N, C-alpha and C positions, 0 to 999 in steps of 0.2 A: 613689281607692279608699279605702274605710273599713278601717282596720287595727284589730286587736284591741289593747285597752289592757292593759298588764301589771299584774297584781294585786299587792297587798301581799304580801311574802314572797319575791318573785323576786329572786335575787341582783343582777340588772342594775340594780335600783333603789338598791342600796347601793354601786355602783361609780362612781368618778369618771370622767366622760366624757373621751374623747380629742379634741384639737383636730382640725379638718378643713381640707383645702386647697380652693382655688377649684374645682379639677377633681374634687371628690368625686363618685363615680358617681351619676348620676341625682338630683342635688341638687334641681333644680327640681321634679321629680315627687315626691320625698320631702316637700318643703315643701307642695306642693298636697295630697298625701295626709294630711299632718298637720292642715291646716286642715279638710279634709273630716271627718276623724276627730273633731277637737275639736268642730266644730259638731254632728255627729251625737250627741255625748254631752252637748251643752249646757254645754260648758266655756268658760272665759275664757282658758285657757292650756294648753299641752301641751309637754312636753319630750321629746326624742328617747329617753331611757331608758324612757319610758312606752310606747313602741312597740318596745321591745327593741333599740334602737340606742344603744350606749354612746359617744355623741359629744356635743360641746358645741354643742348647737343647741336652741333653743326658740322657740315662737311664742306670741303673745298677741293677743286681740281683746277689749277691755274694754267693747264696746258694751252687753252685757247689764247692766252696772252702772248705766249711765245710764238704761236702760229701766226697771230695777227702782226706781230713785230716784224716777221720776215717779209711781209708785204708792205711795210711802212719804211720806205727808203729815206724819208726826210729826217726822221729822228730815231735812229736805231737805239735799242735798249743797251745800257752798259752791260758788259759781259758778266760782271759779278751778279747783277740783278737777274739776268737771263738764266744764269746757272741755278739760282735759288728757285726760280719759277718752274724750271724744267722738271717735269715728273712730280710736281708738288701736289700729291693727292693724299688728303688726310682726313681723319675723323677726330673731332674735338669734343670730349665729354667732360662736363663740369669744369670748363676752363676758367682760369683767373688770369687776367692781364696784370702782371706784376709791375711793369714799368713801360711807360711810353716816353720817348725822347726824340730829339731832333726838331728841326724847323717844321712848321706846318706847311704843307704844300697842297695845291689844288689838283684834283683829278675828277674827270667827268664820270660820275657813278650812275648806275641804274639799279633796278631791283625787280626780280621776277614777280613780286607782289604789286608792283607799280609799273605795269608795262607801258612803254612808249614815252616815259619821262626820264630824262637824263639831266643831271645838274652837277656843276663843280662843287665838290665838298672839300673842306680843309681838314686834313688829319696830320698827325705827327708821323715822321718817316720811319721810326724804329720802335720795336716793342720786344718785350720779353714776356712769354706766356707759359703758364703751367697748366697741364691738362692730362686727362686720361685718354689713351688711344682706344681703338675698338676692342683690344684685348684687356682693357682696364689696367694697362701699365702706365705709371705716372711718368710724365715727360716734362722737361723744361727746355724751351728752345727760344732762339732769337730770330726775328725776321725784320726785313727792311723793304722800303719801296712798295711796289705793287703787291708783293706777297703779304706784307704787313697790312696794307689797305684792305685786301680781301678778308683777312682775319678780323680786322677792326669792324668792317661792315657787318659781317655775320655775328660777331660778338655783340654788337649793338642789338641785333634782333632778339637774342636771348635775354637782353635787359629791357625789352619792350620799346626800343628806340629805332626809328626809321631814318633813312638818310635825309628825308624831307624835314625831319625835326632839327637838322643841323643847318638848314638854310636860314638866311636872314628873313625877318617877318614880311618884308615887302615882297621878296621873291616867292615866299610861300603863299601870300595873298594872290599874286598873279597866277599861281598854279591851282588855286582852290577849285575852280570849275572843272578842270581836267581831272583832279583828284576825286572830286565828287562823282564825275562820270564813271571813273573806274569802279568806285564802290557800288555803283548802280548797275554794273555789268556792261557798260558801254566801252568796250575795248576790242581791239582786233588782235589780241594775243593769240598765238598759234598753238597754245597748249591749254590743257584743261585747268579751269579756275573755279574757286568756290567764293561766292560773293556774300557779303553780309545780308542777313535776313532783314527785311524792311517791314 
């Protein structure tokens, strides 16, 4: 089932998510609905707060990055990074980033909760993360480059942080009117959204 994506300005996006247990109600269905919702909106990641659930759960599928890279002849992706992104479809439950290392690098990020706004965000290149998968098996894995970035972006969501929170104050001030418009429902998003009550 395709769920509405919560728009910028809704308090749920600023709340830290709660950990969940293995017997969380309808977890398998929730995960399936999240993937369907994400694909419908052409996203590469979706966190539970974006569908109005304040829990520590997010999903990713980085396939679109590898597809876009094939069309980008100017700057092809390094093979190592492309290999990590290919088929990277995962569920992260109660994740903990154990380590972030490497130089900070800029990348133009967007967010399904903030349609139409993309900005360069600085993040560290490498991370180690511990999480439970959809079968509640504990994993510890390392990621780098764009794979790490997608995970960092979604991880921020379950901590109540948006990519706009990582922009410098002047840039955020410049975007204020556009952000307020989104929270009031003035957006041309091609997917179903839920706007804050006024």
